[in-house]
C-alpha positions in Angstrom: -9.2 -2.3 -9.2 -9.9 0.1 -6.5 -11.5 -1.8 -3.1 -14.5 -0.1 -1.8 -15.3 -1.2 1.9 -17.1 0.3 4.1 -16.4 -1.1 8.0 -20.3 -0.6 9.0 -21.1 -2.6 6.2 -18.9 -6.2 7.6 -20.9 -9.5 8.1 -19.9 -10.1 11.7 -23.1 -12.2 12.2 -22.9 -13.7 9.4 -19.3 -14.6 9.1 -19.7 -17.1 12.0 -23.1 -18.8 11.1 -22.3 -22.7 10.8 -18.7 -22.4 11.8 -17.4 -25.5 13.4 -14.4 -26.0 15.5 -11.7 -28.3 13.8 -10.1 -30.8 16.4 -6.8 -30.6 17.8 -5.3 -34.2 17.8 -4.5 -35.1 21.5 -0.8 -36.1 21.9 0.5 -39.9 22.5 1.3 -41.9 25.2 4.4 -41.0 26.8 6.3 -44.1 25.9 5.4 -46.0 22.3 7.1 -48.3 20.5 9.5 -47.0 18.2 7.2 -48.5 15.7 4.9 -44.9 16.2 7.7 -42.4 16.1 6.7 -41.0 12.5 2.9 -41.1 13.8 4.5 -38.8 16.8 6.4 -36.8 14.5 3.5 -35.8 12.2 1.4 -35.1 15.6 4.5 -32.5 17.3 4.2 -31.1 13.8 0.3 -30.8 13.1 0.6 -28.6 17.0 3.0 -26.5 15.6 0.4 -25.5 12.8 -1.3 -22.2 12.7 -4.3 -20.7 10.6 -2.1 -17.6 10.1 1.6 -16.0 10.9 0.5 -12.3 11.4 2.5 -9.6 11.3 1.6 -6.5 12.9 3.3 -3.5 11.4 2.5 0.0 13.4 3.6 3.6 12.4 4.8 5.4 15.3 6.2 8.1 13.7 5.6 12.0 14.5 3.2 12.7 11.9 1.2 10.5 14.8 0.1 12.5 17.2 -0.2 11.4 21.5 -3.6 10.3 21.3 -3.8 8.7 17.5 -1.1 6.5 19.3 -3.2 5.8 22.2 -6.0 5.1 19.9 -4.0 2.7 18.3 -2.4 0.7 20.7 -6.0 0.2 22.1 -7.6 -0.6 19.3 -5.1 -3.7 18.3 -5.1 -5.1 22.8 -9.3 -4.5 22.7 -9.8 -6.8 19.0 -7.5 -9.1 20.0 -9.6 -9.7 23.0 -12.8 -8.8 21.9 -15.9 -11.8 21.0 -16.3 -11.2 17.0 -12.3 -11.8 17.6 -12.0 -14.6 19.5 -15.3 -16.7 17.5 -13.4 -16.0 14.3 -10.1 -17.5 15.6 -12.3 -20.7 15.6 -13.1 -20.7 12.2 -10.1 -21.4 10.7 -9.3 -25.5 10.3 -6.4 -25.6 13.5 -8.3 -22.6 15.7 -5.4 -20.8 16.3 -2.7 -18.2 14.7 0.3 -16.9 15.8 1.2 -13.1 16.0 4.1 -10.7 16.3 3.5 -7.1 16.2 6.3 -4.1 16.2 6.3 -0.6 15.9 8.2 1.2 12.8 9.5 4.5 11.9 12.9 5.0 10.1 14.0 2.8 7.9 16.9 1.2 10.9 14.0 1.7 13.2 11.9 -1.1 14.0 11.1 -2.3 17.6 9.2 -5.6 18.4 7.1 -5.3 21.3 5.2 -8.8 21.6 7.4 -11.4 19.9 5.5 -14.2 18.1 2.6 -15.7 20.6 0.6 -18.6 19.8 -3.3 -17.3 20.5 -6.1 -19.9 20.4 -8.2 -19.0 23.1 -9.5 -16.0 25.4 -6.3 -16.8 27.9 -3.7 -16.2 25.4 -5.3 -13.0 23.8 -5.7 -11.4 27.3 -1.6 -12.0 27.4 -1.1 -10.9 23.9 -3.1 -7.1 24.4 -1.8 -6.7 28.2 1.7 -7.4 26.2 1.1 -4.4 24.4 -1.0 -2.0 26.9 2.2 -2.0 29.0 4.7 -0.9 26.5 5.3 2.9 26.8 4.3 4.9 24.3 7.2 6.0 21.8 7.8 8.3 18.3 10.6 8.5 16.3 11.8 10.5 12.9 10.9 9.6 9.6 8.2 7.3 7.9 9.8 3.8 6.1 7.1 1.3 5.0 9.9 -0.1 2.8 11.9 -0.7 6.0 9.1 -2.0 7.8 8.4 -4.8 5.2 12.1 -5.6 4.9 12.3 -5.8 8.4 9.0 -7.9 8.9 9.7 -10.8 6.4 13.0 -12.1 8.1 10.5 -12.6 11.1 8.9 -15.3 9.4 12.0 -17.7 9.4 12.0 -16.8 13.6 8.7 -18.4 14.0 8.6 -21.7 15.3 4.8 -22.0 14.3 4.0 -22.5 10.4 1.2 -20.8 9.2 -1.5 -21.8 6.2 -1.0 -18.0 5.3 1.4 -15.3 5.8 0.2 -11.7 6.4 2.5 -8.3 7.1 -0.3 -5.9 7.9 1.0 -2.3 8.0 -1.1 0.3 9.3 0.7 4.2 8.8 -0.2 8.1 8.0 2.0 8.9 5.4 3.3 7.9 2.3 7.0 6.1 2.9 9.8 9.0 2.6 13.2 6.8 4.1 14.9 4.2 3.0 14.4 2.2 -0.2 11.4 2.5 -2.4 8.5 1.0 -1.2 7.4 -1.2 -4.5 10.8 -3.3 -4.1 10.1 -3.9 -1.2 6.6 -5.3 -1.6 7.1 -7.0 -4.9 10.2 -8.8 -2.6 7.4 -9.9 0.3 5.1 -11.1 -3.0 7.9 -13.2 -4.1 8.0 -15.1 -1.3 4.1 -15.6 -1.0 3.5 -13.1 1.4 0.3 -11.2 1.8 0.5 -7.5 2.8 -2.3 -5.7 3.9 -3.4 -1.8 5.0 -4.5 0.5 7.1 -4.0 3.7 6.2 -4.8 6.0 9.2 -6.3 9.6 7.6 -8.1 10.8 10.3 -6.6 14.6 9.7 -6.6 17.4 7.0 -3.4 16.2 5.0 -0.6 18.7 6.2 2.5 19.7 4.4 4.5 20.0 7.7 3.8 16.7 8.6 4.8 14.9 4.9 0.8 13.5 4.7 -1.0 13.2 1.0 -4.3 13.4 -0.4 -5.2 10.0 -1.4 -3.5 7.5 1.2 -5.5 5.3 0.3 -5.1 5.4 -3.3 -1.0 5.3 -2.5 -1.7 2.3 0.2 -3.8 0.3 -2.8 -1.1 1.1 -5.7 2.0 1.0 -3.9 2.0 -1.1 -0.7 -0.1 -3.8 -0.5 -0.4 -6.7 -2.8 -1.1 -10.8 -2.5 -4.3 -13.0 -3.1 -7.0 -11.4 -1.3 -4.9 -8.3 -0.1 -7.1 -5.6 0.6 -6.6 -1.9 2.7 -9.4 -0.5 4.8 -8.6 3.3 5.6 -9.4 5.2 8.4 -10.8 8.7 7.7 -12.7 9.3 11.4 -10.9 9.0 14.6 -14.2 7.9 16.1 -14.1 4.8 14.2 -10.6 3.6 14.6 -11.0 0.9 17.1 -13.4 -0.5 14.6 -11.8 -0.3 11.5 -9.0 -2.1 13.5 -11.2 -5.3 14.8 -12.6 -5.7 11.3 -9.2 -5.5 9.5 -8.3 -8.5 12.2 -11.6 -10.2 12.0 -11.2 -10.4 8.0 -7.5 -11.5 8.2 -7.7 -14.2 11.3 -11.1 -15.7 9.1 -9.0 -15.7 5.9 -12.0 -13.9 4.1 -11.8 -11.8 1.2 -13.9 -8.4 0.3 -16.0 -8.7 -2.7 -13.9 -6.5 -4.5 -10.3 -7.3 -3.2 -7.2 -5.2 -4.2 -5.7 -6.1 -7.3 -2.3 -4.8 -8.6 -2.3 -4.6 -12.5 1.3 -4.3 -13.1 1.0 -2.5 -16.2 -1.1 0.4 -14.8 0.2 3.7 -13.7 -0.3 4.3 -10.2 -3.1 7.1 -9.5 -0.5 8.5 -6.7 3.3 8.2 -7.6 4.5 5.8 -5.2 8.2 8.0 -4.9 6.2 10.6 -3.5 7.0 10.6 -0.1 10.7 11.1 -1.2 9.8 13.9 -3.5 7.9 15.7 -0.8 10.9 15.1 1.5 13.5 16.3 -0.7 11.2 19.4 -1.7 11.5 20.2 1.9 14.6 19.4 2.9 16.7 19.3 -0.3 18.3 16.0 0.1 
């Protein structure tokens, strides 16, 4: 089932109505008798719990022009600092999330820009945004969505926080053309209980020279995303780039599910071949 999602229809005001902020238990006194140790251990575990462990996996392949890369960076930074994001943060039972941000291109090319960070309010959100913006923009060859997913999965094991949900958020402007099949990587993530959401970037006319395809949104829906409540928000207007990123983060942080979430039907033939990127590369380069 394809999710028909309009960015302008996001219920930004309604999603925050009546949301109570969950309280965080205060730590116990410094010196306590031994009998209180189980309670202290439980409190320590609670202090490490977040509403979502969110991995932002961002495409920096050569098919992305420098302007797109800059807007993408600014979009994530501004979204994390936005009033709407900070309000959504407080809708969760813990009022905090853990986030890491990495850039990817080929199957062997992933670079962590932001290691795991706790975001629990304006100060920590501003710090993450500043880290994103200060890193020099780079570009690299090939597009390996499968490589990005495979790189992302072990990062959850390295996270010092434990989330009620685990989400990989993938943005990109083309299909997989390097590394293993994207469906194999996706299915491995789903088996671990990880949700994958997508942000296909479709602001340019498809070009054979940059390995673009028509209906990249279909490709993401049928071949990339998955898990309970997974969704795709496509960007078809450059002016809506930052708005789409903010909308996506609001939904992921608040744990919202679209009215018509993407549901992968295993027995249904994908509308776009999940190996189309590999085929285009082979046709063009003969390998």
